[in-house]
GUPAMI-855903 format. One line per field, with one value per residue (C-alpha): residue number from 1; residue in one letter; y, z, x. Coordinates in steps of 0.001 Angstrom, whole numbers. Layout:
<atoms>
marlum: (NUM, ...)
marvex: (a, ...)
north: (Y, ...)
up: (Z, ...)
east: (X, ...)
</atoms>
This chain:
<atoms>
marlum: (1, 2, 3, 4, 5, 6, 7, 8, 9, 10, 11, 12, 13, 14, 15, 16, 17, 18, 19, 20, 21, 22, 23, 24, 25, 26, 27, 28, 29, 30, 31, 32, 33, 34, 35, 36, 37, 38, 39, 40, 41, 42, 43, 44, 45, 46, 47, 48, 49, 50, 51, 52, 53, 54, 55, 56, 57, 58, 59, 60, 61, 62, 63, 64, 65, 66, 67, 68, 69, 70, 71, 72, 73, 74, 75, 76, 77, 78, 79, 80, 81, 82, 83, 84, 85, 86, 87, 88, 89, 90, 91, 92, 93, 94, 95, 96, 97, 98, 99, 100, 101, 102, 103, 104, 105, 106, 107, 108, 109, 110, 111, 112, 113, 114, 115, 116, 117, 118, 119, 120, 121, 122, 123, 124, 125, 126, 127, 128, 129, 130, 131, 132, 133, 134, 135, 136, 137, 138, 139, 140, 141, 142, 143, 144, 145, 146, 147, 148, 149, 150, 151, 152, 153, 154, 155, 156, 157, 158, 159, 160, 161, 162, 163, 164, 165, 166, 167, 168, 169, 170, 171, 172, 173, 174, 175, 176, 177, 178, 179, 180, 181, 182, 183, 184, 185, 186, 187, 188, 189, 190, 191, 192, 193, 194, 195, 196, 197, 198, 199, 200, 201, 202, 203, 204, 205, 206, 207, 208, 209, 210, 211, 212, 213, 214, 215, 216, 217, 218, 219, 220, 221, 222, 223, 224, 225, 226, 227, 228, 229, 230, 231, 232, 233, 234, 235, 236, 237, 238, 239, 240, 241, 242, 243, 244, 245, 246, 247, 248, 249, 250, 251, 252, 253, 254, 255, 256, 257, 258, 259, 260, 261, 262, 263, 264, 265, 266, 267, 268, 269, 270, 271, 272, 273, 274, 275, 276, 277, 278, 279, 280, 281, 282, 283, 284, 285, 286, 287, 288, 289, 290, 291, 292, 293, 294, 295, 296, 297, 298, 299, 300, 301, 302, 303, 304, 305, 306, 307, 308, 309, 310, 311, 312, 313, 314, 315, 316, 317, 318, 319, 320, 321, 322, 323, 324, 325, 326, 327, 328, 329, 330, 331, 332, 333, 334, 335, 336, 337, 338, 339, 340, 341, 342, 343, 344, 345, 346, 347, 348, 349, 350, 351, 352, 353, 354, 355, 356, 357, 358, 359, 360, 361, 362, 363, 364, 365, 366, 367, 368, 369, 370, 371, 372, 373, 374, 375, 376, 377, 378, 379, 380, 381, 382, 383, 384, 385, 386, 387, 388, 389, 390, 391, 392, 393, 394, 395, 396, 397, 398, 399, 400, 401, 402, 403, 404, 405, 406, 407, 408, 409, 410, 411, 412, 413, 414, 415, 416, 417, 418, 419, 420, 421, 422, 423, 424, 425, 426, 427, 428, 429, 430, 431, 432, 433, 434, 435, 436, 437, 438, 439, 440, 441, 442, 443, 444, 445, 446, 447, 448, 449, 450, 451, 452, 453, 454, 455, 456, 457, 458, 459, 460, 461, 462, 463, 464, 465, 466, 467, 468, 469, 470, 471, 472, 473, 474, 475, 476, 477, 478, 479, 480, 481, 482, 483, 484, 485, 486, 487, 488, 489, 490, 491, 492, 493, 494, 495, 496, 497, 498, 499, 500, 501, 502, 503, 504, 505, 506, 507, 508, 509, 510, 511, 512, 513, 514, 515, 516, 517, 518, 519, 520, 521, 522, 523, 524, 525, 526, 527, 528, 529, 530, 531, 532, 533)
marvex: (m, a, g, k, l, m, a, k, t, a, y, l, s, k, f, i, l, r, l, d, r, i, r, i, p, i, w, i, i, a, l, t, f, f, t, l, i, v, p, m, s, f, v, d, l, y, g, s, q, q, e, r, e, a, m, a, q, t, m, a, n, p, a, m, t, a, m, t, g, p, a, d, l, a, n, y, t, l, g, v, m, t, a, h, q, m, l, l, i, t, a, a, v, v, g, l, m, s, i, l, l, v, t, r, h, t, r, a, a, e, e, d, g, r, l, e, m, i, r, s, l, p, t, g, r, l, s, y, l, n, s, v, l, i, v, i, s, g, a, c, a, g, l, a, l, l, n, g, f, g, l, y, a, l, g, i, e, s, m, d, l, e, g, s, l, l, y, g, a, a, l, g, a, t, g, l, f, f, a, g, v, t, a, v, f, g, q, l, s, d, s, s, r, g, t, v, g, y, s, i, a, f, l, l, i, a, y, l, f, r, a, v, t, d, v, s, n, e, a, l, s, w, i, s, p, l, a, w, v, t, k, a, q, v, y, d, t, n, n, w, w, p, v, l, l, m, v, f, v, s, v, v, l, y, g, v, a, n, y, l, n, v, i, r, d, l, d, r, g, f, l, p, s, k, p, g, k, r, y, a, s, r, f, l, q, s, p, i, g, l, a, l, r, l, q, r, t, g, v, i, s, w, a, v, g, m, l, v, l, g, a, s, y, g, a, v, l, g, d, l, e, s, f, f, s, s, n, e, t, m, k, q, l, l, k, p, a, e, g, v, t, l, v, e, q, f, i, p, m, l, m, i, v, i, s, l, l, a, t, v, p, p, v, m, a, v, n, k, l, r, a, e, e, k, k, e, q, i, v, h, l, l, s, r, n, v, s, r, n, k, l, l, g, s, y, l, l, i, s, i, g, n, g, f, v, m, l, m, l, a, a, l, g, l, w, s, a, g, t, a, v, v, d, g, g, l, s, f, q, m, i, f, g, a, a, l, s, y, y, p, a, m, l, v, m, i, s, i, a, v, l, l, i, g, c, l, p, n, l, t, g, f, i, w, l, y, v, l, y, s, f, l, v, l, y, l, g, g, l, f, q, f, s, d, w, v, g, n, l, s, p, f, g, h, v, p, q, i, p, i, e, d, y, s, f, m, a, l, a, g, l, s, l, f, a, v, l, l, t, i, a, g, f, i, g, f, n, k, r, d, i, k, i)
north: (-182, 2427, 1513, 2519, 5893, 6766, 5467, 7510, 9587, 9762, 10367, 13165, 14441, 14892, 16689, 18877, 19814, 20291, 22699, 24458, 24017, 28238, 29179, 26549, 27280, 31246, 30745, 28744, 30858, 33919, 32689, 31512, 34324, 36682, 34096, 34252, 37326, 38677, 37367, 38444, 41681, 41843, 40487, 44200, 46001, 44708, 42845, 43959, 42823, 46372, 47047, 43804, 44705, 48202, 46487, 44315, 47220, 48619, 45212, 44764, 46387, 45176, 46451, 44613, 41528, 41706, 42142, 39902, 37450, 37168, 36279, 36006, 39237, 38770, 36708, 38466, 36840, 37368, 33867, 34667, 38024, 36572, 34133, 36878, 39342, 37138, 33834, 34795, 36857, 34381, 31583, 33900, 34090, 30478, 29973, 32175, 30320, 27365, 28756, 30251, 27098, 24411, 26550, 26871, 22799, 21937, 24333, 26640, 23404, 22219, 25353, 25401, 21963, 20628, 18127, 16903, 15848, 14392, 12231, 11238, 9055, 6231, 7911, 7735, 9942, 10865, 10993, 14667, 15919, 13894, 14709, 18240, 17755, 15631, 18044, 20837, 18772, 18215, 21933, 22444, 20522, 21550, 25028, 23320, 21846, 24901, 27247, 24970, 23828, 27759, 29293, 26791, 27317, 31020, 30176, 32622, 31600, 31724, 30053, 26260, 23342, 22315, 25920, 26081, 23012, 23926, 27275, 25616, 23219, 25670, 27121, 23720, 22956, 26110, 25389, 22033, 23051, 25758, 23464, 21400, 24215, 25082, 21590, 21459, 24812, 23668, 21024, 23289, 26353, 25778, 28623, 29249, 32803, 31268, 28671, 31797, 34098, 31517, 30357, 33755, 34897, 32059, 32970, 36616, 35490, 33062, 35932, 38726, 36006, 35544, 39169, 39657, 36949, 37129, 40295, 39899, 36006, 33945, 30812, 31413, 31929, 27884, 28130, 30163, 27847, 30464, 31331, 27219, 29003, 31553, 28508, 26401, 29220, 28607, 29190, 29607, 26642, 24856, 23182, 20655, 19765, 22959, 21870, 18405, 19149, 21394, 18283, 16122, 18695, 19105, 15351, 15194, 17888, 16445, 13382, 15378, 17113, 13424, 12281, 15358, 15087, 11384, 12361, 15733, 15895, 17250, 21409, 21645, 22343, 21834, 25821, 26453, 29827, 31060, 30715, 33829, 36302, 34726, 38023, 40456, 44396, 46923, 47580, 43742, 44261, 46771, 46208, 47747, 46272, 42516, 42891, 44169, 41228, 38958, 40405, 41091, 38326, 38880, 42621, 41913, 39310, 41690, 44458, 42520, 41585, 45205, 46634, 43375, 44559, 47859, 47040, 44288, 46924, 49595, 47492, 46875, 50958, 50407, 48128, 50101, 52866, 51263, 49833, 53597, 54629, 52097, 51910, 54844, 53510, 53622, 57313, 58106, 56611, 57705, 61883, 62692, 65346, 68411, 67755, 64035, 61451, 58333, 56024, 58311, 57577, 53981, 55254, 55574, 52349, 50383, 52546, 51274, 47741, 48577, 50524, 48032, 45418, 47455, 47800, 43987, 43923, 46615, 45523, 42066, 43819, 45429, 42415, 40546, 42062, 40044, 36848, 37112, 37787, 34573, 32642, 34471, 36000, 39581, 38772, 38424, 41681, 43362, 41753, 43537, 47841, 48005, 49891, 49020, 51984, 51419, 47869, 48834, 51709, 49791, 48023, 50773, 52600, 49454, 49132, 53190, 52925, 49520, 51013, 53868, 51770, 49258, 52215, 53924, 50723, 49940, 53666, 53166, 49866, 51372, 54702, 52999, 50564, 52522, 55391, 52905, 52100, 54807, 57587, 60520, 58818, 59050, 62197, 60779, 63630, 62364, 58994, 59284, 61934, 59339, 56636, 58975, 60322, 56901, 56856, 58482, 56174, 53238, 54798, 54292, 50774, 50515, 52646, 50321, 47669, 49275, 50047, 46621, 45511, 47409, 47309, 44102, 41753, 38863, 40441, 41596, 39109, 41613, 43813, 41981, 41677, 45666, 45283, 42710, 44857, 48297, 46174, 44878, 48169, 50415, 47815, 46630, 49720, 50742, 47343, 47060, 50888, 51370, 54380, 56536, 56055, 52676, 53148, 56198, 53609, 52961, 55300, 54574, 55929, 59469, 59813, 61887, 59676, 61551, 62483, 62406, 64636, 67262, 66816, 67509, 68400, 68413, 64906, 63467, 65626, 64389, 60958, 61515, 63133, 60447, 57834, 59561, 59528, 55893, 55140, 57069, 55142, 52011, 52817, 53668, 50664, 48559, 50209, 49227, 45951, 42348, 40594, 37583, 34524)
up: (-45, 1291, -2544, -4310, -2626, -3009, -6502, -9105, -6163, -7219, -10956, -9674, -7643, -10900, -12477, -9681, -9830, -13461, -12718, -10428, -11457, -11595, -9063, -5692, -6836, -6891, -3129, -1890, -3433, -2403, 1382, 1248, -127, 2659, 5301, 4150, 3317, 7099, 8880, 6260, 6806, 10368, 10515, 9211, 11104, 14172, 14312, 17821, 21079, 22256, 19147, 19650, 23282, 22166, 19724, 22661, 24924, 21685, 21679, 25181, 25399, 24628, 21869, 19809, 21871, 20301, 16969, 17074, 20312, 23221, 23233, 25461, 25119, 27686, 25281, 22061, 19824, 15688, 15427, 18734, 16862, 13479, 14944, 17063, 14499, 11384, 11930, 13014, 10410, 7787, 9287, 8554, 5003, 4567, 6124, 3628, 818, 1903, 2085, -1207, -2992, -1050, -2074, -5483, -6058, -3707, -3743, -6777, -8901, -7889, -8570, -12246, -12923, -13114, -10166, -11425, -14840, -12819, -11029, -13864, -14832, -12940, -9942, -6267, -4122, -1966, -4746, -5617, -2202, -727, -4170, -3123, 488, -991, -3332, -245, 2249, -256, -789, 2969, 3581, 554, 1991, 5605, 4257, 2231, 5001, 7542, 5634, 4044, 7326, 8665, 5064, 6016, 8624, 11651, 15102, 16888, 14017, 14913, 12374, 15007, 15291, 11903, 11145, 13850, 12215, 8976, 10706, 12363, 8954, 7577, 10157, 9809, 6002, 7297, 9599, 7437, 4739, 6921, 8212, 4636, 3920, 6447, 5659, 2112, 2846, 5432, 3014, -757, -2368, -2945, -1670, 1744, 1951, 1651, 3877, 6748, 6461, 6180, 9420, 11486, 10560, 11437, 14908, 15803, 15365, 17293, 19835, 20285, 20255, 23041, 25224, 24937, 26597, 28891, 30075, 28147, 29289, 27212, 24140, 23761, 22453, 19300, 16714, 15727, 19244, 18939, 16811, 18637, 21959, 19771, 21066, 18215, 18193, 22363, 24037, 20330, 21806, 19273, 20806, 19844, 16092, 16446, 18114, 15165, 12921, 14996, 14824, 10786, 10020, 12171, 10115, 7215, 8510, 9396, 5989, 4203, 6740, 5697, 2032, 1925, 3486, 1558, -1993, -4815, -5120, -1804, 1911, 5396, 6065, 2696, 1144, 2766, -419, -2408, -2696, -5603, -7381, -7303, -5654, -8396, -6551, -7147, -10684, -11403, -11951, -8529, -6837, -8117, -7394, -3850, -3203, -4738, -2036, 610, 2890, 2211, 3236, 6500, 7290, 6746, 8351, 11562, 11528, 10805, 13614, 16165, 14625, 15580, 19057, 19764, 19199, 21104, 23914, 23744, 24767, 28368, 28781, 26741, 28910, 31958, 30400, 29553, 33081, 34261, 32007, 32103, 29248, 26884, 28324, 27537, 23825, 22870, 23322, 22656, 20338, 21363, 21941, 21839, 24314, 24372, 23456, 20573, 18835, 18157, 16408, 12946, 13184, 14176, 11407, 8797, 9724, 9752, 6313, 4546, 5948, 5239, 1558, 945, 826, -1646, -4155, -3580, -4473, -7772, -8827, -8440, -11897, -13198, -11795, -13318, -16607, -16623, -15403, -18511, -16395, -17096, -20879, -19943, -18252, -21395, -23557, -21925, -21680, -19787, -20628, -19762, -18053, -15896, -14880, -14190, -12334, -10198, -8933, -8391, -6438, -4614, -3721, -2753, -205, 1060, 1656, 3619, 5466, 6369, 7409, 9595, 11231, 12389, 13684, 15611, 17380, 18134, 19392, 21192, 23077, 23508, 25262, 27517, 28660, 28337, 31163, 29558, 26179, 23055, 20545, 18263, 15960, 16018, 15528, 12724, 11007, 11054, 9338, 6857, 5698, 4417, 2184, -533, -766, -715, -3563, -5389, -4861, -5863, -9379, -9868, -10003, -12532, -14532, -14772, -15496, -18243, -19832, -18435, -17238, -17356, -14688, -12250, -9445, -9757, -7570, -4567, -5076, -4961, -1824, -181, -1132, 538, 3759, 3717, 2870, 5528, 8530, 8412, 6965, 10200, 11398, 8254, 7784, 4297, 2275, 1663, -1892, -1276, 1028, -1636, -4379, -2428, -2047, 1478, 1820, 1071, 3955, 6876, 10028, 12436, 15044, 14704, 11599, 10533, 8008, 3894, 1596, -1101, -674, -462, -3043, -5143, -4053, -5169, -8638, -9382, -8468, -10716, -13659, -12992, -12753, -16383, -18110, -16953, -17963, -21420, -21548, -20510, -23266, -25948, -25130, -25964, -23450, -22646, -21109)
east: (81, 2750, 4508, 1387, 792, 4779, 5036, 7091, 8606, 12127, 10645, 8975, 11655, 13761, 10968, 10801, 14802, 14105, 11746, 13923, 17297, 17975, 15767, 16888, 20938, 20172, 18900, 21860, 24617, 23037, 22351, 25768, 27700, 25849, 26726, 30650, 30942, 29829, 32682, 35200, 33933, 34137, 37854, 38449, 36040, 36204, 40080, 41061, 38941, 38947, 36678, 34631, 34101, 32516, 30553, 29413, 28474, 25869, 24525, 23773, 20257, 16843, 16056, 19199, 18173, 14596, 16234, 19092, 18394, 20753, 24267, 27353, 28252, 31225, 32745, 32367, 34564, 34271, 32662, 29798, 29650, 28952, 26229, 24768, 24449, 23372, 22472, 18610, 18106, 19358, 17396, 14167, 15384, 15801, 12239, 11168, 13096, 10974, 7855, 7795, 9405, 7039, 3983, 4907, 5405, 2259, -872, 1, 697, -2533, -4607, -2487, -3680, -390, -880, -4354, -2259, 226, -2068, -3874, -501, 679, 1821, 1151, -1153, 1631, 4521, 4154, 4087, 7151, 9020, 8451, 9567, 12810, 13902, 13525, 15382, 18072, 18487, 18340, 21104, 22896, 22844, 23680, 26983, 27996, 27787, 29250, 32572, 32634, 32888, 35216, 37193, 37651, 40373, 38837, 40407, 37273, 35213, 35945, 34387, 31871, 30541, 30698, 28595, 26235, 25950, 24837, 22415, 20604, 19901, 19443, 16932, 15220, 14366, 13188, 10806, 9213, 8895, 6833, 4809, 4008, 3578, 635, -1142, -812, -3695, -5603, -5881, -7498, -5352, -1786, -2272, -3775, -910, 1664, -26, -843, 3195, 4366, 2685, 3770, 7421, 6444, 4704, 7570, 9616, 7925, 7068, 10668, 11686, 9382, 10111, 13999, 13457, 10731, 10663, 13845, 12003, 9021, 10922, 11327, 8224, 8780, 10770, 13175, 14367, 15557, 18312, 19620, 19615, 21892, 24769, 26908, 30483, 30069, 28717, 27580, 24617, 23209, 20065, 17646, 18654, 18098, 14838, 13853, 14507, 12491, 9506, 10101, 9519, 6623, 5338, 6033, 4109, 906, 1086, 992, -1698, -3839, -2664, -4463, -7675, -8653, -10239, -7986, -8623, -9704, -8744, -9681, -10167, -12530, -13285, -16281, -19012, -19374, -22887, -24985, -25048, -21517, -22080, -21765, -18235, -17067, -17921, -15314, -11458, -10434, -13091, -12021, -8542, -8985, -11721, -9097, -6023, -8617, -7542, -3751, -4302, -6045, -3162, -358, -2236, -2461, 909, 2103, 175, 1692, 5066, 4847, 3396, 6207, 9029, 7035, 7128, 10656, 11420, 10799, 13216, 15515, 14576, 15682, 18507, 19800, 19090, 21166, 24111, 26593, 28719, 25918, 25073, 28437, 28598, 24980, 25232, 21452, 20646, 18927, 15694, 15846, 16294, 18453, 15368, 14330, 17857, 16460, 13317, 15107, 16632, 13023, 11685, 14031, 13096, 9320, 9096, 11109, 8995, 5758, 6837, 6271, 2442, 1854, 4733, 2992, -450, 701, 2863, -531, -1719, 1186, 472, -2991, -1445, 552, -2715, -4568, -6942, -6667, -7389, -11315, -10883, -9755, -11850, -14680, -15198, -12131, -8797, -5250, -4844, -7630, -6561, -3300, -4728, -6778, -3786, -1729, -4482, -4814, -880, -531, -3436, -1643, 1391, -54, -2143, 789, 2727, 236, -738, 3052, 3401, -33, 1308, 4987, 3431, 268, 2686, 5619, 3594, 2461, 5922, 8100, 7776, 6193, 5049, 6215, 5594, 2634, 3752, 7220, 6358, 3931, 6345, 9227, 7022, 5495, 8477, 9283, 6462, 7982, 10721, 7728, 6146, 9626, 9745, 6024, 6887, 9548, 7505, 4849, 7818, 8662, 5270, 4931, 8523, 9912, 7236, 9568, 11908, 8922, 10723, 13806, 11858, 12590, 16338, 15968, 13913, 16726, 19523, 17899, 17258, 20886, 22300, 20646, 19893, 23561, 25187, 26146, 27642, 29739, 30262, 29198, 29994, 26907, 26512, 26209, 22953, 21820, 21325, 18468, 15328, 15079, 18851, 17423, 14840, 15723, 16457, 13404, 13710, 17712, 17797, 15585, 12895, 14009, 11155, 13268, 14574, 10625, 9695, 12402, 11489, 7643, 8602, 10510, 8076, 5455, 8137, 8638, 4819, 4405, 7075, 5252, 2006, 3123, 5077, 2026, -186, 2282, 3297, 1774, -213, 2573, 1688)
</atoms>
């Protein structure tokens, strides 16, 4: 019986490898390069123990603990520094990789009809799901080995073989875990949008729960799987048990996904969509109404996530204030600007993270048009009394409104939670002004997505590389001491860091004008090109 359920699994695994022969290597090479370049940079930037101790003092505050997790700051070697500042964020990206790859070959393949075609052939009911999990598991294993041996090959004194292999194993185990999570949600949800939404929501909740509990109650952080990564204490005590626990839970999730796959019908989920009304409203019959309805679940999920993210960061500010009041060293290191408290100096750092994360849903919203084009859905709309400008404009308006709402909700969460825990509260005008200052940069990102859809539709995915670049150079720019021009290649690099810097009308107006020009070019290209599939 088991043999029939798994028939042709090896053959299908080769098929999936063929489909992702470029995508998977790009993920692995990019993540490995990112992992290896960091400690090499640290050797030049923080070569002496005194420099590392100074960095440890900077990291020894609740805000940084919430972002990167706890570490042994009394023994801040190059290895410990690398693991402390990079392992958690890299693990989160690996989790995202697994979510996108597994969804692409499970629920998305089911929606496109590919799975139905495969099941019409002499293959087992569980063959395709397990071939996906085998390929992703192999990718995670390759990622673990490349990162582990690559770190050891750098020859840095404090980065021994065991610690390097544990670093790689932690990344690989995270990939396995979120592959299992996504496989389960792929059975529960009846759409690829729902699968991605639920899986990313789980990833964000795991990160936020770890951030809060690492500061307030470290024992509770064991509930979050991302906390298991930091509890491995790579290059310090090298604790393998959290990684083995993650692998064990991954196997359990694989089993649950297989069981659910056996007992459900094709194109169905255990959390089915709510049946729609018999007759559509006038708003739903418009392009913008239809587009908004298709993205409603994702928009709501992201809105809740951004509100919680802002509140989580705001809740940490009270502990940060207590830390500053009792730490004379930090008072000397951070000289407050006039009218700006030490706590408020961390607001720009938080806003960079918040604004870049808030950029993801509006870019996804406008890119949805290209996804519908690939499925030949927009042909039906354009065959009616709907112009190309109206169609693209509908998605653009949704994206613009989406981005504004995400920024405001994150700012609301940050302000409300921060006001409750910081003595004297936080300035409403300062928090929302700092958030709104990033809105023109977000509009530039949206306009680039529109330009790609209109002129280079096959390259729409490259907008995510630009978003990732912006995050790396701005969030890690101070750590790696990048030149100013590196950050200025991103629109977010031109945003004044309120409240530390003064508001710059010219910079924000310039970004807004640039966004308008790119958008116009995108509309012109969309009207002139053929509709492609």
